[in-house]
Structure formats: structure tokens, C-alpha cells
C-alpha positions in Angstrom: -72.5 -114.9 91.1 -74.6 -117.6 89.7 -74.8 -121.3 91.3 -73.3 -123.7 90.2 -75.2 -126.4 87.8 -74.1 -129.6 89.0 -77.1 -132.2 90.1 -76.9 -135.4 90.7 -78.5 -138.3 92.1 -78.9 -139.5 95.3 -77.5 -142.4 96.5 -80.4 -145.9 98.0 -79.0 -145.3 101.5 -79.7 -141.7 100.8 -82.9 -141.4 100.1 -83.7 -145.2 103.0 -81.8 -142.4 105.7 -84.3 -138.7 104.6 -87.1 -141.4 105.4 -85.9 -143.2 108.4 -88.4 -142.9 111.5 -89.2 -140.7 113.6 -87.7 -137.2 111.0 -90.6 -134.8 110.6 -92.4 -135.8 107.7 -89.7 -135.5 105.1 -92.3 -135.9 102.2 -91.7 -138.0 98.9 -87.9 -136.8 98.2 -86.6 -135.9 95.6 -83.9 -138.6 93.7 -81.7 -136.0 92.6 -79.8 -133.4 94.1 -78.9 -129.4 92.3 -75.5 -128.1 94.0 -76.5 -125.5 95.4 -73.1 -123.7 96.2 -71.9 -120.6 94.1 -70.3 -121.5 90.3 -66.8 -123.5 91.6 -64.5 -124.7 89.7 -61.4 -127.9 90.7 -62.3 -131.5 89.6 -61.6 -131.6 93.5 -64.2 -129.2 94.6 -67.1 -130.4 96.3 -70.7 -130.1 95.9 -73.1 -129.7 98.0 -77.1 -130.1 98.3 -78.6 -128.9 102.0 -80.9 -132.7 102.6 -83.3 -131.3 106.1 -82.8 -129.4 108.9 -81.2 -130.1 113.1 -83.7 -130.7 115.6 -82.5 -126.7 116.4 -82.5 -123.9 114.4 -79.3 -124.0 115.5 -77.2 -127.5 115.5 -76.0 -128.9 112.8 -78.0 -129.5 109.2 -77.8 -132.8 107.0 -76.0 -132.4 103.5 -75.6 -134.2 100.8 -71.6 -133.8 99.4 -70.0 -135.3 96.4 -67.3 -135.0 93.7 -66.8 -136.5 90.0 -70.1 -137.8 87.7 -71.3 -141.1 86.5 -68.1 -143.8 88.1 -65.6 -141.4 89.4 -68.4 -140.3 91.4 -67.5 -139.9 95.2 -70.2 -138.6 97.5 -70.4 -138.4 101.6 -74.1 -137.6 103.3 -73.0 -135.7 107.2 -73.7 -133.6 109.0 -72.3 -130.0 108.6 -72.5 -126.3 111.0 -73.9 -123.6 109.7 -72.2 -120.8 108.6 -71.7 -118.6 110.8 -71.2 -114.9 109.0 -74.1 -112.4 108.8 -74.7 -110.0 106.6 -76.9 -106.6 108.2 -78.4 -103.8 106.3 -77.8 -101.3 108.5 -80.8 -99.3 106.4 -83.2 -101.3 107.7 -81.1 -103.1 110.4 -82.0 -106.8 108.7 -80.0 -109.6 109.4 -79.6 -112.0 107.4 -77.0 -115.7 108.1 -75.7 -117.6 105.3 -77.8 -120.8 104.3 -74.3 -122.6 103.7 -72.0 -125.2 106.0 -69.6 -124.1 107.6 -66.3 -123.1 105.4 -68.5 -123.6 102.3 -65.8 -123.0 99.8 -67.2 -119.9 97.1 -68.8 -116.6 97.9 -71.9 -116.3 101.4 -75.9 -117.5 100.1 -76.5 -114.1 99.9 -73.2 -113.6 96.3 -75.4 -116.9 95.1 -77.2 -116.0 92.5 -80.5 -118.3 90.9 -81.9 -116.9 87.3 -84.4 -119.5 87.5 -85.4 -119.8 90.8 -85.6 -115.6 90.7 -88.0 -116.2 87.2 -90.3 -119.1 89.0 -90.2 -116.5 92.3 -91.0 -113.0 90.0 -93.8 -115.2 88.6 -95.7 -116.3 91.2 -95.4 -113.0 93.0 -97.1 -111.1 90.2 -100.2 -113.6 90.3 -98.9 -114.6 86.0 -99.3 -118.9 86.6 -99.4 -119.4 83.3 -96.3 -121.1 80.9 -97.0 -117.4 78.5 -95.3 -115.8 81.2 
């Protein structure tokens, strides 16, 4: 399944929370976020973007959720526990955790493809950094 293509601007209060003192250096946060879930339908289905990790690997992470667009957009930020699903490859014994929050609506992260991200990664691994590819 392909990654959802929804994008939205972060409201100023969410950006301020990302820059709050006491956080590990968040750098300069982007003013927008992309939905990380797989393609999904329905006006009431929330989009979700990962903002920052919790204090420990198992503690809840900070996420930005939104529905709608333009003046109809509703949003919220909140911490959410990680999805407990694991994918174990029997031939290599490699275990992957789902990179989404618990009770997400779309397939697990390992079933969501990001064609643009894959293209960029392929170029970086091949050593081809030219714009022509």
C-alpha cells in the first residue's frame, strides 16, 4: 500500500511545543507535516504525523493528528503509545516493530511504501547524487 499523500501546516502552538526548553535539540522543525499512514479514505479518518520520540524507546511518542483541510481542518497533538505489532523474518530472525501509534487505522508501517523516499534512498546508496540521476 502507498503512503497517504496528505500534508498540512503545523499550527504555531505545535511548533512552539517542539521548540520547548528541555527537549533534545529538535533543530528547526519544518512548518508542515506529512501523513505517515497508508492511504486511507473517509472524511472522519485522522491523518497522523510523528513529531518526536518519548523519553525512552518504549514511552509514548508525540504525534500530530488532523482531519479535513483549509478552514474545515481540525487538529490535535498528543502522545500515543507505539503499536505493539512485530514482524519477525524467520529466515534471518530479524524483528521489526511497527513505526505507527497503537490502534492506527491503516496497515502496519512495514506494509506502507513511500516511492519518493525509496527513490531518494536508492540514489544515496548507489552514490549518485546528481540531479539527473
